[in-house]
N, C-alpha and C positions, 0 to 999 in steps of 0.2 A: 143607557149609552154614555160614554163620556162627554161626547158634544152635546146631547141634550142636557146632562147636569150642568154645562158650563153656558148654557144659552142664556141663561137671566144675566150672569157675571157680564158677556158679551154686550148684550143689550143696555144694560146698565151703564156698562162705560162710552156706549155711542152715546149715550142721553148726555152723560156729563162733559161728553166732548165738545157737545154743540152749545154748552152754556156759556155766556161771558163772566168770566171771573175778575177781570178788571177792565177798566179801560185800554182798548186797544189803539196804539199808535198806528198811522195810515202808514201803508206799506212803502215802502223804498225797492223797486226792482232795480237787478243789476244783472248783468249777461257775466257768463265767465266759460272762457272757452279754452280748452287744452286738448292738446295731441301728443303723441309718441310715435317714431317711426319704428318699423317693425324691424329688429336687430338680429341678434343670433339666437333668439327665443325659440324652444323647440313647441311650446305648450304655455297656454296662458291659464290662470284660474282668476274669474272676477267675481267679487261680492258687492254686492249694490244692495242700499237701503235708505230707505227715506221715511218720514213721517207723514206728511202731506203732499199733495201733487198729483202731477201725472208724468209716465215714464214711459219711453219707446226704446228698445234695444233692436238693433238690426246688424245685417254683416257690413264690413268695411272691404272694398275692393281694391282700395287706393295704395294700398303698400303699406299702411298705417299700423301699429298694433291696436292702438284703440284711438277714438277722437270722441271728444264730448262737448256738448252745448248746454249750459245751462242757463235758465233764468231763475231767482230766488228774491223772495222777500227778506235784504238782509237786516231786515228791523229785528224779525221772529226766528231767522232760521242762519244757522252755518255749515256750509260744507265742510268735508274733510275729503281729500283726492289724495290717495298715498299709492304709490308704485315701488316695488322690491323685486328685485331678481331673486328668486328664492333658490337657486341653486339646481343643478342637472338641467339648465336650461330652460327653468319653468319661470316664467313671470306672474306676479301677483300684484293684481290692481284691486284696490279699496275705495270704494265710494259710497259717502254717506250724506245727507242733510236731515238733520235733525233740528228741533225746535229749541231756541234758547228763550222762549218766554211764553206765558199762556196766550193763548190765541182764541179766536174766533172760527169755527169749524167753517162755515159757510164760506167766509170770505178767503180764509188760507188755499181752500181746497182748489181755487180755480187759478190760483197764481204761479204757484211753482211748477216749474218744467223742466225735465230730463231728456236728452237726446243722447242716447252712447251707442256708436258704432264699434262693432270688436272686429278683429282680423280673420278675415276667413281663409287665412292661409295654414293656420296651425291648430290645433286639439286645444279645445274649450270647455273649462269647468267653469259654470256658471250657477251663481245663487244669488236670489231676488227676495228680498223682504219689503215688503209695499205697507204703507200704512192704510192712510184712507186718501182714496183717489182711485185713479184707473193705472191700468198696466196694459202694456199691447210688447210682447215680445215676437218679433218677426225673424225666424231661425231657418229661414232659407239660407241656403250657401256656407252657415256655421258648420264646423266640424265638432261638433258637439260630442264630449264624453261623459258629460253628468249635467243634471240638470235639477235645481232645487227652487221652487216659485211657491211664495207664502204672500197670501193676499189678507189683507185686515177686512176693512170695509170699502166696497166699492167693487166695479167689476173689474175682471182681467180677460185678456184674448192671447193666445198661443197660436200661431199659424207656422207651416212648414210646407213649403210647396215644392222642394226638390230633395231627393235622397241625400239623407248624412252619410259622407264618405268612413265616419268613425262608427265604432260599435259604441254606443250608447250604453254603459255601464247601468245607470238607473236612472229614472225622473222621479222626483218627490214633488207634488202637488196639493197646497193646501189652499181650502178658498174659508174665510171667516163667515163676514156678513156680505154678500153681494153674491152676483153670477159669475161663473167662470165658461169661457166657451174655448176651444181648440179645434185646430182644423188641422188635418195630415199629419196626425201623430204617428203613422204609421211610418212616415218617411224619415222618422228619428231613430230607426234601427236599435230598439232600446231592446234590453234584456229584462227588465221590471219596471212596472211603473206602480206607484202607490198614489191614491187619490182619498184625502180627506174633505169633505164638503162640512159646513157648519149652516149655515143660515142662508139660503138660496140655492136656486138649481145651478146644475151643471150640464154642458152637452160636451161630449168629448167626440170626435171623430176620427176613426183610426183607418181614414182611408191612406194611402201612399203604396210605397215600393217595400213590400216586407222582405226579411232576407232570412228570418231566423224566427224559432219559436221564442215565446216568451209569457212573462205571467203578468197579471195586474193583481193589484188588491184594492178595491173599494169600499170605503166607508162612508156611508151616507148619515146626513143629519136631518135636517128640515129644509126639503124642496126637491129632493130626487135627482138622479143621477139618469143620461141617457147615452148609452153608448152606441156610436154609428160605426159597424162591423162591414169591410169587406166580404162579399158572399164566399170567397175562394177561400177563407181561413175556418179551419177547423177549431170550435170555441165548446170550452167544458166549464161550468158553472158550479162553484160549491157555494151554497148560499145559507147563510144564517137568518132566518125572518124574525123582526120585530110584528108584535101583536097588531100594528097599525098599520104596515106597510105591505108591500107584495112584488112579485116579481112577475113581469111582462113580456116574454121571451116567445120570440117568433121563430117556429120551424127548429125548435128544439123537441127531444124526446128524454125521458126520465129513466135514469138507470141507476136503481138501489136509493140513493138520495141526492146525487149530482143530475145536471141536465147538459146534454149533450145536442150540438147542432147535429142535423141531418147527415152532412158531410164529414163528420169528424174522422171517421174511420177512412175515407180515403184521402183525406186532405194532405196537402203536401206542408204546410206550416200550421202550427198548432198554438192554441191560446189559451192558458188557465187563467181564470176569471173568479176570485174570491171576493165575495161580497158580503156585507155586513149594513144591513138596512137599518134607518130611523122611521120617521116619519114620511117621508115623501117617497118612497119607494126607488125602484129600479129597474131600467126597461133597456132592452138591445134590439136595435133596428139593424137590419141590413141594406146594404147600398153597393 
């Protein structure tokens, strides 16, 4: 599997990132605050990436298109914040925080902080690329049309406690080294969800208000993935087992080469789950 072949490269990169390549200057923390009022935008695309630090994203209910609070070490990092009107009523926000020098991983990891609020009033496409650190996405009240989330080294958490009024065409989640936890994914009203796990486990809670059939693709690396599914869903699992892994499926029956939940034929909403497992295995539990 691709993830397993890349594991040595990933872990080697982590080790190198923790080394002191040169004398590091003391941090000089600065704050930057920025916001933009909601104008005639009909939709927003937000692209957020950072090398090291912590990130929080949540909904803004104050009438702003976005508001940003950032603390970062200006000795080692340089932010880029750019907003463009892309035409057809769509705005595009780009937020980057990139390193400008060689750094000491342990020190820098606990300094940079990004807090971004995005308008809850218009449809949103959100892309996040997290380097080293923690990422928290509080998606309640956001009108999410598409989500891409990639985490490098560290933990990430996604939560959605309110139903998404928009149809989310696709969710793509990638976890490098570290755990990923998600709660309330069923509230996001998605058609497709792709998850790729590297080194570390993942718990994906699909509770929420389901409105349509959906498909999931799960690629498990090292650490395993647990799906927590509402009992009323009809679930079909197509699986490709690795010789070191296994499925743990409660209340499923096997038909030919696939597995079906006991209520599949009578369920109003059905979910197809395609699984490719590595060392950690795959499990579905009911809630």
